[in-house]
Every structure is written in structure tokens, then in C-alpha cells.
N, C-alpha and C positions, 0 to 999 in steps of 0.2 A: 138691714142693709140700707134702708131708706134713711134711718137715723144717721148712719155712718156717712152717707152721701151728703146729707145736709150739713153735718159738722165739717166734713172735709172741704166742701165748696164754700163754706163760710169764710175760710181764710182769704179767698179772693174778694169777697164782699167787704171784709175788714180792711184789706189792702186798698180797695177803691174808696172806702169811707175815710181812710186816713188822709186822702188828698183834699178833703174839705173840712174835716173836724179833727181836733187834737184828741189824744187818748182819753182824758177824763170826760170830756163832753160826749164823745162817741159811746164810751162804755156806760156812762151814767144814763143816757137816754135809752140805749138798747136794753139795758137790764130792767129798767122800769117798764118798757114795752113788754118784755118777757113776763113780768109779774102781772101786768094787765091782761095778757092773753090767758094766763093760768087762772085768774080770778073767777071768770064765769064757769070754767070747767070744775073748779073746786066747789062752787056754789051748787051746781047741778048734782055733782057726786054726793055732796053732803045731804041734799034733799032726798036722794034715792036711798042713801044708807039709813036715814031716819035715826041717826044716833046710835046705830048698831056697833060702830067702831069708836072706842074710847082710847085716847092717848094722853099722856102727861103733857100738859101745856107748857110747863116750865122746861121739860126736856126738849120739846119741839122748838121752843123759842131759843133755847141755848144752842141747840144743834144748828138751827137755821141761821142764827147770827154768826156763829163760828164759821160755818160754811160760806156765808156771805163775805166775811172779812178775807178769807183765803181766796175766794173767787175774785174779789176786788183786786187783791195783790197780783194774782195770776193774770187776769185779763188786762190789767194796766200795763205790766211789763211786756205782755205779749203784744198789745197794740202798739206800744212804743217800739218794740223790736220789728214788727211788720213794716213800720215806716222805713226801715233801713235794710230789709232783706226781701226775698221773694216769698210769695204765699206757699209755694211748693216746699221750699227749704224750711219755712216756719212750721208747716204741717209735719214734716218728718222729725224735726228737733223736738217739737211738742210731744210726739209719740214716745219720747224717751221716758215719760212718766211710767210707762208699763214696766220698764226695767228699774227705775228709781224706787218704785213702791216696795218691791221685795227687798231692795237694799236697805231701806229704812226699817224693814223688819228685823234686821240684825241688831239694831239698837233696842228692839223689844224682845231680845233673846230668842229669836226664831231661827231655826237652822235652815240654811238655804241649800238646795240640791245643786249638783255640779252644773246642770243645764242653765241655771240662773247666772252663775259666774261666767260661763261661756257666752251667754247672751250679753253680759256687761262688756266683755272684751270685744265682741262683734260691734256693739253699739258705739263704743269709744273709737274703734277703727273707722266705722262709718261716719261718725261725727268729724273725724279728722279729714277724711276725703271730701266731705260735704261742705265744711265750713272753713277749714284752715287754708289760707292762701299760700302761695309759693314762698312768701317771705316769713312763713311760720307765725302769722298773725291771724287773729280771729276777728271777724267783723262785729261791730257794735250791735247790730240787729240780731246776729246769731247768738251772742252772749246773753242778750236780754231775753230772747225766746228760751234759751236754756234755763235761765232763772225761772221763767214761767213754768217750765216743765217740773221744776222742784216744787213750786207752790201748788201746782195741780196734783202732785203726788200727795202732799199733805191734805189737800182737799178731798182726794179719793179716800184716804184713811179715815178722815172725819165722817164722811158719808157712810163708810162701812160700819162705823160705830153707831151712828144715829138712825140710819134708814130702817133697821129691823124693828126699832121701838117707836117710830113716828110715822105719820102719814107722809108718803113720799112726795105727793103733789104740794102739800102745804110746806114741806121742808124746802122744796125748790122755790116756791113763791117767796118765802121769807128770805132765802139767800139772795134772790134777785133784788128784792126791796132793799136789803142791807147793802149790797154792792152798789146799787144805784144811788142810794142816799150818801154813801161814803165818797162817791165820785163827785157829787155836786159842789161841796165847798172847795175842793181842789180845782174844779173847773172855774169857779168864780175868782179864785186867787191867782191861778197861773195861766188861765186861758181867757179868751174873749170871743166866744162863738157868737155869730150873728144869726138872725132868722134866715138870711140868705144862705149861709153855710149849712144850716140844718136842712133847708129845702134841697140843696144840692146833694146832700148825703141821704136823702129820704129813702131811696131804694136799698142801699146797704144797711141802713138802720132798720128798715122793716124786715129785710131778709134775716139779719142776725137777731133781731128782737123777736119777731113772730116765729120764724122757722127754727133758727139755731137754739134760742133760749126756750121759747114756749113749746112749740110742736115737737122738736127733737127729744127733749127731756121727757115729754109725755109719752111719746112713742116708745122710748127706751123702757119706761116703767111698765107699759102695757105688754111689750114684747117679752120682757124677762119673766112674765108670769108663766110662760110655756116653753122657755128656752133655758137650758142648763147654763149656769154662770160662766163656765169655762168656754162654752160655745159662743155666748154673747160677747165675752171679752175678745175672743179671736176675731169675731166679725167687726167689732168696734175698732180694732187695730187697723182695719182697712181705711180708716179716716185719713191717714197720711197718704195713701195711694190716691184717693179721690182728690186730695189737696193738690197733688202734683198734676194729675190729669186735668183738673179744672183750670189750674194756672196755665197749663199748656194750651187748652182749647180757648178759654176766655181772654186771657191776657197775652197770648202768643209769646210766652216766655219759656223757652226750653231749658234743659239742663245740659251741661257739658258732660263728656265721658267720665271725667273725674267725679263729678257730682252724682251722676247716675250710679257709679260704683259705690259711692257712699250711701245712696238711697237703698240700694240692694242689701248692703251689709246691715244697715239699721233696720230694714224691714225683716230680715232674717232674725235679728236679735229680738225684735218685737214678737215674732211668731214663736221663737224658741222659749221666750220667757213665759208665754201663755200656754204652753203645752202642759196639761195637768198630768201628774204622775198616775192618778187613779184612772184617767181616761186611757193612758198608754197601757196600763195593766189590763183594762177591759179589752182593748184592741188586740193585745197579745193573746188574751184568753180566747177571744173569738176566732183568731187565726188557728190556735191550737185545736 
């Protein structure tokens, strides 16, 4: 839950950071901060393991770079979108990756249960109420964050492939370095950040770099050693709720009745998509 709170509240920090730094500069710096935070943790962990864990370095590098490329794409369009929408709306729309991931499974010839299709319908209805204005148009920021949800879905699938066969902390560090390095040339070409801008965005950079990237990912890895994956996914889906609550408390930006309706529908879709069939069977068995 602490991991979920950090990620949810990071939407507000990203929104605040966008007032001083443009997307490539903000993401490039915070990603490299995240890698720097993980570096000493990896060093200490490697010393304690004394080489007891062996992983294919080529597989680790390939997975880390691929994750980093997708993270770069997702975080870039997300940061661009946050400049044109609220942190609360961005949090809920980003949560659509939990529905998009199983949909992408269709292309991998995976059968989807009825609850997934119902979740998709609810999510689309929620997205309509949350993002579509009365003149049937969608905001630029909302559309960019929706693209971000798609990239994060691909990112999740790649992590699912490489995390079982690599060191999770090293995989995260490599992806942060990759995403940070990819951001720098775009920053130099399209943006012109100054030291004054970086100082002004210091707190958002440190929060998203140290806590969102470094600490939260580490906490997730540690927590999931003792938590079933379906339970962890359900808890992490609360990220969108914390995004709205933090946006309300810190930024004093509430949601209209129409937007609240959209949030409720999308949250129901997120929960429905994460209800595991096996867990439901166990619940039914316990009740019997």
C-alpha cells in the first residue's frame, strides 16, 4: 500500500514539476536519480549474496534496455499529457493498463474470461464520462495519457517475460539508465532547461526520482516475496485512487459529478479485471 501511495501521489509531483521543466528534461533527470538510488542497494545486495545468484547478463541487458525504451516512451507521453490535464484524471486513465494488458493477450492467442470483457466495457464508459467533454471531444492531455497507458501495458508484458529470469533490482536500474539516457538528446534538441529551472523543480524531481522510481520499485519487489500476485495487483490498482485524493488535498482540484462517475466506473473495471478466477474458486470453496 505504501508503494501504491507513492506512485499515486507522484502524479501531483509530476504535475508540479511540469511547471518548471519540460518532459524530456524532467524524465531524464528523475530516471537517472532513480538509477542512482538503486545502485548502492544493488551493491550491498551483491556483496551479501556473494555470487550465489547467477543470471545471464545478455538476457538481463536485453530485458533492461527493452524495458527502458518502453518506460521512456510511456513516461514521456505521460508527462506531456499531465501538462494538459489534472493529476487525478491522469492517474485514473493510466490505470487502464490493467485492462489493456489482458486485451493484448488476445493477440497472443490467450482466451479471455467474460469478466475481462465486462471490465473493458466499464472502463470505456468511465473514460467517456471522465475525459469526453460535452461537445464529444477529448482533451489533448487525456489522449496522451491514454497512449501512455498502452506503452505501460507493453512495459508490463516485457517485465513479465524477463523478471523471472533476471535480477529484479538490476533490471530496474538498467531500465532507468536507458530511459534517462534516451531523454537527454531530445532534451538538448527540443528543450533548453536552465539550472534555475532544475532548482525550481528540485522537490518534484527528488520525490519522483528517489521515491517513485527508486524506493517504490524496491518496495514492490520486497513486498511481492510474501504476497500472492493477484493480491499485489489488486493493491497496486489503488494507485489511481491515491492520485485523485492527493490531487484533491495538495492541489485543491476537485472532480465534477460527471468525472466522479467516470472514476467510479473505471475503478470498478480495474478491480473486475484483477479478480482471479482461482481466487474466486477458493472463496466459493471456503464458503461451501
